[in-house]
C-alpha positions as CSV (number, residue, x, y, z in Angstrom):
1,M,160.0,119.7,-65.0
2,R,160.9,118.0,-61.7
3,Q,158.9,114.9,-61.0
4,S,157.2,114.3,-57.7
5,T,158.9,111.7,-55.5
6,L,155.7,111.0,-53.6
7,H,154.0,107.7,-53.9
8,P,150.6,108.0,-55.6
9,S,148.8,107.2,-52.3
10,A,151.0,109.8,-50.5
11,R,150.1,112.4,-53.1
12,A,146.4,111.6,-52.6
13,V,146.8,112.1,-48.9
14,A,148.6,115.4,-49.4
15,L,146.0,116.6,-51.8
16,G,143.3,115.7,-49.3
17,I,145.0,117.7,-46.5
18,T,145.3,120.7,-48.9
19,L,141.6,120.5,-49.7
20,L,140.7,120.2,-46.1
21,S,142.8,123.2,-45.3
22,L,141.1,125.3,-48.0
23,A,137.7,124.1,-46.8
24,A,138.6,125.0,-43.2
25,G,139.6,128.5,-44.3
26,A,136.4,129.0,-46.2
27,S,134.4,127.6,-43.3
28,A,136.1,130.1,-40.9
29,Q,135.1,133.0,-43.3
30,D,131.5,131.7,-43.4
31,T,131.1,131.2,-39.7
32,F,129.2,133.9,-37.8
33,S,130.1,135.3,-34.4
34,T,127.3,136.8,-32.4
35,I,126.8,139.9,-30.2
36,S,123.3,140.0,-28.7
37,S,121.1,142.7,-27.2
38,V,117.4,142.7,-26.2
39,Y,116.1,143.3,-29.7
40,F,118.9,142.4,-32.0
41,D,121.2,139.4,-32.6
42,M,124.2,140.7,-34.5
43,K,125.8,137.9,-36.4
44,Y,129.0,138.7,-38.4
45,Q,131.4,136.8,-40.5
46,G,135.2,136.5,-40.1
47,G,136.9,139.6,-41.3
48,V,134.1,142.0,-40.1
49,Q,135.4,144.3,-37.4
50,E,133.7,144.0,-34.1
51,E,133.9,147.7,-33.7
52,D,131.8,148.1,-36.8
53,V,129.3,145.6,-35.5
54,R,128.9,147.4,-32.1
55,S,128.6,150.7,-33.9
56,L,125.8,149.4,-36.2
57,L,124.1,147.9,-33.1
58,G,124.0,151.3,-31.5
59,Y,122.5,152.8,-34.6
60,L,119.9,150.1,-34.9
61,Q,118.8,150.5,-31.3
62,G,118.4,154.3,-31.8
63,E,116.4,153.9,-35.0
64,R,114.2,151.3,-33.5
65,A,113.3,153.6,-30.6
66,T,112.4,156.4,-33.1
67,I,110.2,154.1,-35.1
68,I,108.4,152.9,-32.1
69,Q,107.9,156.4,-30.8
70,Q,106.6,157.7,-34.2
71,V,104.1,154.9,-35.1
72,G,103.0,154.7,-31.5
73,F,103.1,150.9,-30.9
74,D,105.7,148.9,-29.0
75,S,107.2,145.7,-30.3
76,T,109.1,142.9,-28.7
77,K,110.2,141.7,-32.2
78,K,113.8,140.5,-32.2
79,I,115.7,140.8,-35.4
80,E,118.6,138.7,-36.5
81,V,121.2,140.9,-38.3
82,R,123.7,139.1,-40.5
83,I,126.7,141.2,-41.6
84,Y,128.7,139.6,-44.4
85,N,132.3,140.0,-45.2
86,S,131.8,140.3,-49.0
87,V,129.2,141.4,-51.4
88,G,129.1,137.9,-53.0
89,R,128.3,136.3,-49.6
90,F,125.6,138.9,-49.0
91,L,124.0,138.1,-52.4
92,A,124.1,134.4,-51.7
93,G,122.9,134.7,-48.1
94,A,120.1,137.2,-48.8
95,G,119.0,135.5,-52.0
96,V,119.4,138.8,-53.9
97,K,120.6,138.8,-57.5
98,Q,122.1,142.3,-57.7
99,P,124.0,144.4,-55.2
100,W,121.8,147.5,-55.5
101,R,120.3,147.0,-52.0
102,G,122.9,147.6,-49.3
103,A,120.7,145.7,-46.9
104,Y,117.7,143.4,-47.2
105,Y,115.1,142.4,-44.6
106,F,113.4,139.0,-45.1
107,K,111.7,136.7,-42.6
108,D,113.0,138.3,-39.4
109,V,116.6,138.5,-40.7
110,L,118.3,141.7,-41.8
111,H,121.0,140.9,-44.2
112,V,123.7,143.6,-44.5
113,Q,126.5,144.1,-47.0
114,P,130.1,144.8,-45.6
115,V,129.8,147.9,-43.5
116,Q,132.8,149.6,-44.9
117,A,131.5,149.1,-48.4
118,L,128.2,150.7,-47.6
119,E,130.0,153.7,-45.9
120,Q,132.1,154.2,-49.0
121,R,128.9,154.3,-51.1
122,G,127.4,156.7,-48.6
123,I,124.3,154.6,-48.1
124,L,124.9,152.8,-44.8
125,E,122.4,154.7,-42.6
126,S,119.7,155.1,-45.3
127,A,119.8,151.4,-46.3
128,I,119.6,150.2,-42.7
129,S,116.9,152.7,-41.7
130,Y,114.8,151.8,-44.7
131,E,114.9,148.1,-44.0
132,L,114.4,148.5,-40.3
133,A,111.2,150.6,-40.9
134,M,110.0,147.9,-43.3
135,A,110.6,145.3,-40.6
136,Y,108.7,147.0,-37.8
137,L,105.8,147.9,-40.0
138,E,105.5,144.4,-41.2
139,A,102.9,143.6,-38.5
140,A,100.7,146.5,-39.7
141,R,100.9,145.3,-43.3
142,H,99.8,141.8,-42.1
143,K,96.7,143.6,-40.7
144,G,95.8,145.3,-43.9
145,C,98.2,148.2,-44.2
146,P,98.8,148.7,-48.0
147,Q,102.3,147.9,-49.1
148,W,102.7,151.4,-50.7
149,L,102.0,153.0,-47.3
150,Q,104.6,150.8,-45.6
151,D,107.1,151.7,-48.3
152,A,106.3,155.4,-48.2
153,Y,107.0,155.5,-44.4
154,A,110.3,153.6,-44.9
155,V,111.5,156.0,-47.6
156,H,110.6,159.0,-45.5
157,F,112.1,157.6,-42.4
158,S,115.4,156.7,-44.1
159,D,115.8,160.3,-45.3
160,E,116.4,158.8,-48.8
161,M,114.6,161.7,-50.5
162,K,117.6,164.0,-50.1
163,R,119.5,162.0,-52.8
164,L,116.6,161.4,-55.2
165,S,115.6,163.5,-58.2
166,Q,112.0,164.2,-59.2
167,P,110.9,161.9,-62.0
168,V,109.7,163.4,-65.3
169,G,106.2,162.9,-66.5
170,V,104.6,161.2,-63.4
171,R,101.1,160.0,-64.1
172,L,99.4,158.5,-61.1
173,S,95.7,158.5,-60.4
174,S,95.3,156.0,-57.6
175,F,97.3,154.6,-54.6
176,S,97.1,151.2,-56.3
177,D,99.4,152.6,-59.0
178,L,102.1,152.7,-56.4
179,N,101.7,149.1,-55.6
180,Q,102.1,148.2,-59.3
181,D,105.3,150.3,-59.6
182,I,106.7,148.6,-56.4
183,Q,106.1,145.2,-57.9
184,Q,107.5,146.1,-61.3
185,Y,110.7,147.6,-59.8
186,P,111.4,145.6,-56.6
187,N,115.0,146.6,-56.0
188,P,116.1,150.0,-55.0
189,P,117.9,152.0,-56.3
190,Q,116.6,150.5,-59.5
191,R,113.4,152.2,-58.7
192,D,114.6,155.6,-57.6
193,D,111.6,157.3,-59.4
194,V,109.2,155.1,-57.5
195,H,110.9,155.9,-54.2
196,Y,110.8,159.6,-54.9
197,V,107.0,159.4,-55.3
198,L,106.7,157.2,-52.2
199,G,108.6,159.8,-50.2
200,Q,106.5,162.6,-51.7
201,T,103.4,160.7,-50.7
202,M,104.4,160.6,-47.0
203,K,105.3,164.3,-47.3
204,F,101.8,165.0,-48.6
205,F,100.1,163.2,-45.6
206,I,102.3,165.0,-43.1
207,G,101.9,168.4,-44.7
208,K,98.1,168.0,-44.9
209,Y,97.3,166.1,-41.7
210,G,100.3,166.5,-39.5
211,E,102.7,163.9,-38.1
212,L,100.6,162.7,-35.2
213,R,97.6,161.6,-37.4
214,T,99.8,160.4,-40.2
215,Y,102.0,158.1,-38.1
216,G,98.9,157.1,-36.1
217,L,97.4,155.7,-39.2
218,F,99.5,152.5,-38.9
219,R,98.0,151.7,-35.5
220,E,94.4,151.6,-36.9
221,F,94.8,148.6,-39.2
222,D,93.4,145.6,-37.4
223,G,92.9,143.0,-40.1
224,M,89.2,143.5,-40.3
225,T,88.6,147.2,-41.1
226,S,88.9,148.2,-44.8
227,V,91.6,150.7,-45.9
228,E,88.9,153.2,-46.9
229,T,87.4,153.1,-43.4
230,V,90.7,153.4,-41.7
231,F,91.6,156.5,-43.8
232,K,88.2,158.1,-43.1
233,R,88.5,157.4,-39.4
234,V,92.0,158.9,-39.1
235,F,91.8,161.8,-41.5
236,G,88.1,162.6,-41.4
237,E,87.8,162.6,-45.2
238,E,86.6,160.1,-47.8
239,Y,89.4,157.8,-49.2
240,H,88.8,158.8,-52.8
241,G,88.9,162.5,-52.0
242,I,92.2,162.0,-50.3
243,E,93.4,160.0,-53.3
244,R,92.5,162.8,-55.7
245,A,94.2,165.4,-53.6
246,W,97.3,163.3,-53.4
247,A,97.5,162.6,-57.2
248,G,97.3,166.4,-57.8
249,S,100.1,167.1,-55.3
250,V,102.4,164.5,-56.8
251,K,101.8,165.8,-60.3
252,S,102.7,169.4,-59.3
253,S,105.4,168.7,-56.7
254,K,108.9,170.0,-57.1
255,K,112.0,168.7,-55.4
256,V,113.1,171.0,-52.6
257,P,116.9,171.6,-52.7
258,H,118.8,170.5,-49.6
């Protein structure tokens, strides 16, 4: 083996330069560029195509407008969107352990896996729509909206139901059972069964009370009025009666082919 002719100190300098070069390359990959709009700051890592970023921005703006129109309240909330160039960087940046979720909203930041990877999995639009709905209904949840109701709207809005299958042997008697299931299975699609029931729950409300009253429910939470009172005010029926009807509908529901 040929021996190095560099003096030890020279070899140390050369090694230092190599390490700095590698660090610079990694730093360039980790650095975020930014494209901003009124409601979104799109931050994307090196290697992410600007065309994909702008396309995603357009989709986000359209979905935001639909959410605002449906639930009936405006929001000046600005969301930072971080698009990663690898699944590993997404997991590290979002603090998620498994890559089940194509996107993850947390503390005003929407973390997104590589766009092309999500397109290949066929979940780009549903993953983004679900998290965006969760983001804009966060204010309602802070005013007393139950988590299960927030999730139910998000599942319905994302049109995720079309790829889910009806679970076998569903036994739910109260809305609080949904919250327990959400906490037990926090990472979709690990909780596909839970998401199916959540989507079916929103379908039940819309079918029984109509979209206008169902979506208007979210505006009624004010941080002081109980959930039972809000439901009675909006639907004109006692909470427990609504709950019993819902439990029966979930038990007897069948998945409608698309």
